[in-house]
Residue, then its C-alpha position, 0 to 999 in steps of 0.5 A: m272186532g278189527f279182525v272180524r272186521a277185516q275178515g268181512r264175516p260177522a262177529g259171531t262167526a269169525e274169531l268167535d266162533p265159526d260156525a255159530a249159526d246166523s240167527v237166535p232164538a229171543y224174548a221180551s223182557g222189561i215187562h212190569i207185572r202191574q202193567p202187562e198186557a199192552i206191553l205183550a200185546k206188542a211183543r205178541a205182533e212182533g211174533y215173540r213167544a217169549f216173555k219176562v215180567k218186573v216182580g220184586f215189588d209185592l209178594p201177594d201181588d206178585i204170585a197174582g199176578i203170574r199167575s193171570l199172565a195168558v201165557g202158554g198157550g201156542g208154546e209161549r215161556l213165561f219169566a220173572d226177574a226180582n232184582h234180588a228184591w227179596g230175603l230167603a223166605e220171600a223168595i222161598r215163598i213165590a218159587k212154591g205160590g208159582a210152582d205151578t204156573g211153568l215159568g221159567w224161572i225167576e232171575e235174581p231172587l235174591a242179591a246177587d252176593a247173599p251167603e250160598s246157603e240162601w242161595r242152596s235151601l233156595a235152590d233145593a226149595s224151589a222147582i222153578p228154576l234159579a237166574g242170575g250174573e248180571n252181577i256177577s265178575g270174573l271168571d273165577a266167580f263165574a266158574e264158582v257160581i257155575e260149580r255150585g248148580t244153584l243156578a240152573v240158568i247162567q246170565p253174564d253182561l257182556a257191556k257189564w264186565g267182560g266182552f265177549s272175550g269175558c264172557l265167552p267163555v263162562a258161556r261154554r262153562a255153562l253150556a257143559a256144566g249142564r247149564l242154560f246160557c241167557p246173556h244179560y242185556l238190556g241197553g242199546g243198540i250195540g251192545l244188544l248186537a254184541s249179544a246176539h253174536l255171543l249168544a250164536a257163538a257159544g250156541g245152546a238152547g238160551l235165549l237173547e234178552v231184548d227190551a220191549n220197552e220203546n227206545p227209538t236210538r235203540q231201534a235206529i242201530w237193530s230193530p229186527t223182525l224176527e221169524a219164527g221167534r229168531l233174530s237173524l243177523g245177518t252178514g255184514a261185518g263184525l257187528g253189521m254195523e258199518r256207520l251210524p243210522d242218521s238219525l243218531l248222527q244228527l244227534t252228535e251234531h246237535y252234541r257238537e252245536v250244544t256243546g263244541g265237544d266231539p261225542a266221541h270224547a264226551g266221556s272225558q268232557 
């Protein structure tokens, strides 16, 4: 990001794409299907109008839970993430059981390395779009998945593989093929900022994934306010951070006191 910072422009609008948007649409993620009400209410109050629930625990309960959620009014959207919990028969069952719910996608209903024949059978049987990508790595692997067409939503995770240089070409290839590009991310604030700039540079109709659960360290780095369902990226250079917030710098001082080490080299301790 040194070149971007030297230019004094946000990452998304520097060498990634000078015409990138200065805000991105977002959805609230990490909502457990068995206890969704409190987090859904909180996310709505924060301005979210799209939500993703975690499923894959008990198939009948998952289907009933999806059907019971009062999501859809006022332009709201609902997605589901199974974290590759099912075999083909179960995945087809939930795809058919939720076919009339307006579910925007089912994420990782099968294992990422499940045979292509199973992904094809599920895609053919499902009226709900299939999503995945956080457990795929490599340009060739993504190119193959995009070409096959079984995934309607492509979701690389730049913190797991590729960073900007790997994931932006994947995003552009996905969009050129008519797929939806939605970067996967569920972690700290810096990775979330990077994912937002990646999405802004890629363009398209995709949404940014934002964990709806409390995470004080992530929120200290970036806790933006939604306006009309979009998060502003600001105008700061690079990812928009010049230094860590004071609340996090205090933690680095505590690390030094406890370990005698430098938090910048914690991985080598």
